[in-house]
DRENVEXRO-872745 format. One record per residue (C-alpha): residue in three letters; y, z, x. Coordinates in steps of 0.25 Angstrom, whole numbers, plus 5000, padded with zeros to 4 digits. Each point is the difference from the previous one (the first is absolute). Example, Ala and Ser with C-alpha at 12.3 -4.5 7.8 and 13.67 -1.06 7.14 Angstrom:
BEGIN
Ala498250315049Ser501449985006
//
This chain:
BEGIN
Unk545754795275Unk500550005015Unk499449905009Unk499250045013Unk500149945015Unk498750065001Unk499149944989Unk500149874992Unk499350064988Unk498850084995Unk498949954991Unk498850044992Unk499049914998Unk498650014994Unk498749924998Unk499949954986Unk498649964996Unk500349884992Unk501249945009Unk500050065015Unk501050085007Unk501250024990Unk501350055004Unk500450124991Unk501250065006Unk501349965011Unk501150085006Unk501049944998Unk499449934988Unk500749865002Unk499950005015Unk498849904998Unk499749884992Unk498749974992Unk499749905013Unk500250125009Unk499250094993Unk498949904998Unk500049975014Unk500150155005Unk498850034992Unk499349905008Unk500350065013Unk499950144998Unk498850024992Unk498750035007Unk499249865001Unk498850085000Unk499250124994Unk499650115010Unk499450114997Unk500550145005Unk500450134996Unk501450025003Unk501249904996Unk500649905011Unk501349975006Unk500249865007Unk501149905004Unk500449854998Unk501149915001Unk500649904993Unk501149905002Unk501450024995Unk499949864992Unk498750054994Unk500850124993Unk500649944989Unk501250074999Unk501050004989Unk501449964999Unk500350154997Unk499650055013Unk500349875010Unk501250075004Unk499450145003Unk499049925008Unk500949925009Unk499850115011Unk498849965004Unk499750055015Unk499749855007Unk501249964993Unk499249894990Unk500449964986Unk499350114991Unk500449954986Unk499049904996Unk499249984986Unk499149885005Unk498950015010Unk499849915012Unk499249884997Unk499149935010Unk500150125012Unk499749965014Unk499850105011Unk501549995005Unk500650044987Unk499150104997Unk500150065012Unk501749995000Unk500150044986Unk500550144998Unk498850114998Unk499950104989Unk499350125004Unk499050054990Unk499250124997Unk498950024990Unk499550154996Unk498749944993Unk499350104990Unk498649974994Unk499550124991Unk498650004994Unk500350034984Unk498949984991Unk501050004986Unk500749865007Unk499549874999Unk499149965012Unk499950165004Unk501150005009Unk501550005002Unk500649915010Unk501650025003Unk500849945011Unk501450085004Unk500849905008Unk501350025009Unk500849885005Unk500850025012Unk500949905010Unk499850105011Unk498750025008Unk500150164999Unk498350014996Unk500050145001Unk501250034991Unk499449904990Unk498750085001Unk500750124998Unk500749964988Unk498849974992Unk499350125004Unk501150074994Unk500249914986Unk498649954998Unk499250134997Unk501150024989Unk499749864996Unk498550044998Unk500450114994Unk500849934988Unk499049885000Unk499849984984Unk498549955002Unk499450115009Unk501050115005Unk499750075012Unk500050165001Unk499750025014Unk500449925013Unk499149915006Unk500049975015Unk500549885005Unk499749905011Unk500949925009Unk499949925013Unk500850125006Unk499150114996Unk498650035007Unk499450054986Unk500550014987Unk500950104996Unk501050074991Unk501550005005Unk500650084990Unk499450094989Unk500349974986Unk501350054996Unk499850124990Unk501649994994Unk499649844996Unk499550004985Unk499449855000Unk500050024983Unk501649985002Unk500049905007Unk499649845001Unk499549935012Unk501249914999Unk500950124999Unk499450055013Unk500349865006Unk501450014997Unk500250145004Unk499349985014Unk500949865002Unk501250084997Unk499850115009Unk499649905012Unk501349934997Unk500850135002Unk499450025014Unk500749985012Unk500249855004Unk498849955010Unk500149985014Unk499049995011Unk499650115009Unk500550124992Unk499550134994Unk500150014985Unk499850134991Unk499949954986Unk499550044987Unk499249924989Unk499750044987Unk500050165004Unk499249975013Unk500750015014Unk499649935011Unk500549965013Unk499949875008Unk500549915013Unk500249864998Unk499549895010Unk500949955012Unk500349844999Unk500949895008Unk501449984995Unk499749914989Unk501349925002Unk499449935011Unk499249924992Unk501249974991Unk500749885003Unk500949964987Unk501550054999Unk500250144995Unk500250024984Unk500550134994Unk499350135002Unk498950024992Unk499750144998Unk500750145003Unk499350115010Unk499850114993Unk499750115010Unk500050154999Unk499450135004Unk498549954998Unk500149905011Unk499950025014Unk500149905010Unk498950025012Unk500549985014Unk499249945011Unk499350115002Unk499149984988Unk498849905001Unk500549874995Unk499049934989Unk499849854998Unk499649954986Unk498650005000Unk499750115011Unk499750104991Unk498749964996Unk498850075006Unk499349895009Unk498850065005Unk499750074987Unk500149864991Unk499449925012Unk498950075007Unk499049934996Unk500649885009Unk500450075012Unk499349895008Unk500849894993Unk501350064999Unk500549935013Unk499649874996Unk500650014985Unk501350055010Unk499949865007Unk499849934987Unk501350054994Unk500849985013Unk499449854999Unk500649974987Unk498649984994Unk499550034987Unk499450124995Unk499250024987Unk499550154996Unk499150044990Unk499750144993Unk499450044990Unk501150094997Unk501449974997Unk500650135009Unk499249955012Unk500349865000Unk501450025000Unk500050125008Unk499149925011Unk501149874998Unk501150095003Unk499250085012Unk499649865006Unk501549945000Unk500450135005Unk499149995013Unk501049915008Unk501250094999Unk501150025005Unk499949854996Unk500550014986Unk499049924990Unk500949884993Unk498949914996Unk499450004986Unk499350134996Unk499250014987Unk499550125000Unk499350004987Unk499849844994Unk499349994988Unk499549874993Unk500950004991Unk501350005009Unk500849884999Unk499949975016Unk498550014999Unk499849854998Unk500849965011Unk499650115009Unk498449974997Unk500249855004Unk500650035014Unk499049955011Unk499549914991Unk501049914993Unk501250075005Unk500050025015Unk500450135006Unk501450005006Unk499950055015Unk501250085000Unk499850084989Unk499150124999Unk499350034986Unk499150124997Unk499350014986Unk499250114993Unk499150004988Unk498950064994Unk499549894991Unk498849955007Unk500349854993Unk501150015012Unk498849985010Unk499649864995Unk501549974996Unk500650025013Unk498949945008Unk501049925009Unk500450135004Unk499250035013Unk500450145005Unk499550104989Unk499950145000Unk499350094991Unk500350154999Unk499350094989Unk500550114996Unk498850105000Unk500550114990Unk499849894987Unk498650004995Unk499249875002Unk500249904987Unk499549874997Unk501549954998Unk500350045015Unk498949915008Unk500449965015Unk499649855001Unk499849955014Unk500749905007Unk499549915010Unk500749985015Unk500449865003Unk500349945014Unk499950085012Unk501050085009Unk500050015015Unk499050045010Unk500550145001Unk500150024986Unk499249934990Unk500349964988Unk500050144993Unk499150034987Unk499950175000Unk499250064989Unk500250165001Unk498550034992Unk499950125011Unk500350134994Unk501650024999Unk500950104998Unk501149974989Unk501250074997Unk499550094992Unk499250075012Unk500949975011Unk500350155003Unk499450115003Unk500450064985Unk499049904995Unk498849965009Unk499049964993Unk499949864991Unk500250014984Unk499049944992Unk500449904991Unk501450025005Unk500250114991Unk501250085005Unk499850134993Unk498750035011Unk501150025010Unk501450045000Unk500750045013Unk500650145001Unk501550004998Unk500250115011Unk500149905013Unk500149855001Unk498749915004Unk499550035013Unk499149895006Unk498750055005Unk499049945009Unk498950034990Unk500949914989Unk500449905011Unk498649975005Unk499549914990Unk501349925000Unk499950005015Unk498649945000Unk500249894990Unk501349955010Unk499250005012Unk498849944994Unk500949884995Unk500749985012Unk498650005007Unk499649904990Unk501249905002Unk499750015015Unk498649965000Unk499549855001Unk499150004989Unk501250054991Unk500849885005Unk499049894996Unk500150064986Unk501049924990Unk499850094987Unk499350144997Unk499450054988Unk501050094992Unk499650124995Unk500750044986Unk501050125003Unk500049965015Unk501550005005Unk500049865009Unk500849935008Unk499849835003Unk501049915006Unk499849875008Unk501350035009Unk499949985015Unk500550135004Unk500750025014Unk500150155002Unk499050075006Unk499650094988Unk498750065005Unk500850075010Unk501150054991Unk499150054990Unk499450085010Unk501350065003Unk500350054987Unk498550034996Unk500050105013Unk501650054996Unk499450034986Unk498750075006Unk500850085009Unk500850064989Unk498850024991Unk499550115010Unk501450074999Unk500050124991Unk501050014988Unk501050085007Unk500149905012Unk500149864990Unk501050084992Unk500850035012Unk500049855005Unk500449964986Unk501250095000Unk500349955015Unk500049874995Unk501150044988Unk499049954990Unk500050054985Unk499349914992Unk500649874993Unk501450014996Unk500550114992Unk500550145007Unk499650145004Unk500950114995Unk500450025015Unk500449875003Unk501350055005Unk499350075009Unk499549895008Unk498649964993Unk499949874994Unk499749984986Unk498949934994Unk499549964988Unk500450114990Unk500550134999Unk500350074989Unk501250094998Unk500550104990Unk499549974986Unk498649965005Unk499050034987Unk498850065006Unk500050005016Unk499949855001Unk500950025013Unk498750045008Unk499249884992Unk500949895004Unk500350055015Unk498450015000Unk499549864994Unk501049925006Unk499950055013Unk499649905011Unk498850055010Unk500049995015Unk499149874999Unk501249944990Unk500950035011Unk499149965012Unk499849864993Unk501449984995Unk500550035015Unk499049905006Unk500449894993Unk501550025001Unk499750025015Unk499149875000Unk501249924993Unk501150055011Unk499149955009Unk499949864995Unk501549994998Unk500450035013Unk500349855004Unk500850004987Unk500850125004Unk500249945013Unk500549874995Unk500950064990Unk500650095011Unk500449885010Unk500349914988Unk501150114994Unk500450065013Unk501449924997Unk500150054985Unk500850114996Unk499950094988Unk501149894992Unk499249885005Unk498650054993Unk500950044986Unk500149845000Unk498849954992Unk500349865006Unk499650065014Unk498650014997Unk499849855002Unk500050025015Unk498850104998Unk498949904997Unk498650005000Unk499949895010Unk501150065009Unk498950115000Unk498949925003Unk500849935012Unk500250145006Unk498550044998Unk499549875007Unk501250035011Unk499750155002Unk498750064999Unk500150145004Unk499850104989Unk498749934993Unk499250124994Unk498750035007Unk499249964988Unk500549855001Unk500249985016Unk498649975002Unk500249884993Unk500949885008Unk501449964994Unk499649894992Unk498950084992Unk500850134999Unk501349944997Unk499349944987Unk500250134993Unk501550025003Unk500249854995Unk499350054987Unk500750125000Unk501449925004Unk500049904990Unk499950104988Unk500650094992Unk499750125007Unk500749965012Unk501249994991Unk499850134996Unk499850075013Unk501249915005Unk501050074990Unk499550145002Unk500449975016Unk501249964996Unk500150124989Unk499750095012Unk500949955010Unk501249994991Unk499850164996Unk499950035014Unk501449935004Unk500650074988Unk499650135005Unk500449965015Unk501249934998Unk501350085005Unk501349974994Unk500950015012Unk499049915009Unk499949904989Unk501649994998Unk500249995016Unk498949885000Unk500649924988Unk501550015002Unk500449884990Unk500150034986Unk499349894996Unk498950045007Unk500050134994Unk500149974985Unk499049895000Unk499150105005Unk500450094990Unk499849924990Unk498649965003Unk499650145000Unk500750024988Unk499249874994Unk498650065003Unk500550144992Unk500449934989Unk498649934999Unk499350115003Unk500850084988Unk500049874991Unk498749945001Unk499150145000Unk499550094989Unk499950105011Unk501049985012Unk499850075011Unk501050114999Unk499950055015Unk500249875005Unk501349984991Unk500650125002Unk499849995016Unk500649855000Unk501250034989Unk500350135010Unk500049895011Unk500849904992Unk501150104998Unk500250035013Unk500049865005Unk501149974990Unk500950095007Unk500049905011Unk500649884992Unk501649994995Unk500350064989Unk500149884992Unk498549974998Unk499750155002Unk500350034986Unk499349884995Unk498850045009Unk500050154996Unk499949964984Unk498949925002Unk499250105009Unk500450114989Unk499449924990Unk498550015007Unk500050155002Unk498950074992
//
């Protein structure tokens, strides 16, 4: 079976009444050790038992050291996108926040099936179909599961499905059926193991993964298209000597490289912020400040899809800063890192330089994580009330500053959940029954004032409560079962009431627009959902989460475009926080411009140069130059507002943004460099060769240490290197050309 850079493995897990979750099948069969299988069942199987009438897709993460990869696949696993060793068969003992954060991520997606069936023990079947990957392509992972899982359900030996079931994930507003059952698929001729192996074999035949590329592929007879996210050069985070090239790039007619006119998308920007977090509009700017300040955050929800979706959405609030802290979008009590993480804030102190966000569905976490002072509860309104999913109230400790007291906000007023966030579904659903209201597939969701008004009212009341003197005197408020809430003792600096008022005003204005105007604005912003493509990408329309092409069984194209479609509220919230973060980063950008004014393209290719770009250098710049401070902080004196920048600059998020600034400058100078001007400025062969070698090594690191090397960058750099080599003597030119030719895709 060919290995795949897209997927490490596909796994089928079932719940055994006597021993718990059990791995039935793995493809490839030898990619996990027995210990790896055990750890996977602990990380990927739900830690709760919510009641709902649909299947779920949720996301989780593991560390490479937890995978337990077998010796057979060690060589195939060496191409980690972060350059870390991926061939281990033992787990990390006594983890620390630093080791958990620095270890290579394994991205997991679970399709969870729970089917009532009186003929089986306990009256229902529980199965989890899991995908593991080293690439953060969440949309691709979900599309693969939406194709493969229904066929696995049809082949289930315990309780096979005879019809397709709606599926809910963080990417969709309501449960929906992405693809109809394939009429040509005969489940009696297939086993679950055979389906997994066939799916992995076909994925292994796809073109190799690369960022910001449109793919048109087929899987198990189903054709669909998607667009991969953009990212910085992985080579910028690699300082080790370059080893042999590990993967051959496979590019063919199913690949379209997108130009600059197409909107670039970050790793987590496909999450619909308003749809997921509309019950917390009054708290989003506070949560944003917590993340930028490297404050820990614990998130609880009643379903895995909402827990993981909320966690990923929260860390995406700080874009364009790419979150590089410890993110566990779904953590179970059986997870190997639970013991350590639950001791943080108690026996183990939190690190001020590492950010950590953890989400769960187990109410026990409220007690186990009592050292985590920042807590967010996000309810999935599509799940029926259940005794196994109770919200446990927490107490606010400490106090904030005078303008923003310690926050404890329970949204017990009427709310608008993701089920009724658009005009197609304006009324709430009793007991979370999704069958009561299914949006029409004729047009995307439209935000109406009638549907938005309850959310607006709740947010305004929450802001008013936090501003009142009586509220400031309270250190705890009663918590209602099923209420979304946010508690934090953090001393906030940002003028949150003003910023929240701006956000609410923009949303309210948009809610008064008719459907045609809203869709026109979305098209003008070149936004079409979350990371898959429309058939007309070549005409300039940016792709969203998934448009089905030829070979679609049953009109899935309309369904995908409809249900993965962001509405204008998602667009407004996303752009609001991008702008807010950009304003906060203005002093950082100003410092970087000054600090690198004498650095050319070739200086920036050398990782050793980053030592000069330290956080202390930035903080000294901030002290000496106070221009560019955003309005939401400028009402504070330097001694106070500098506290937020100190917390940011001395943590991992500052380093993440620094690498992004370096990446941007490298790409810009690569595009602008003119060979004749370069040759005239640098006349000695020694200078020219040193510069050629510097760029050559950067490209080598990108090719050798990335599972998904940036082909557009590599191609541009190789073309430039070929031209530069013509300006050196013939004796060196042949040697350089041989090295350059090995880098060509």
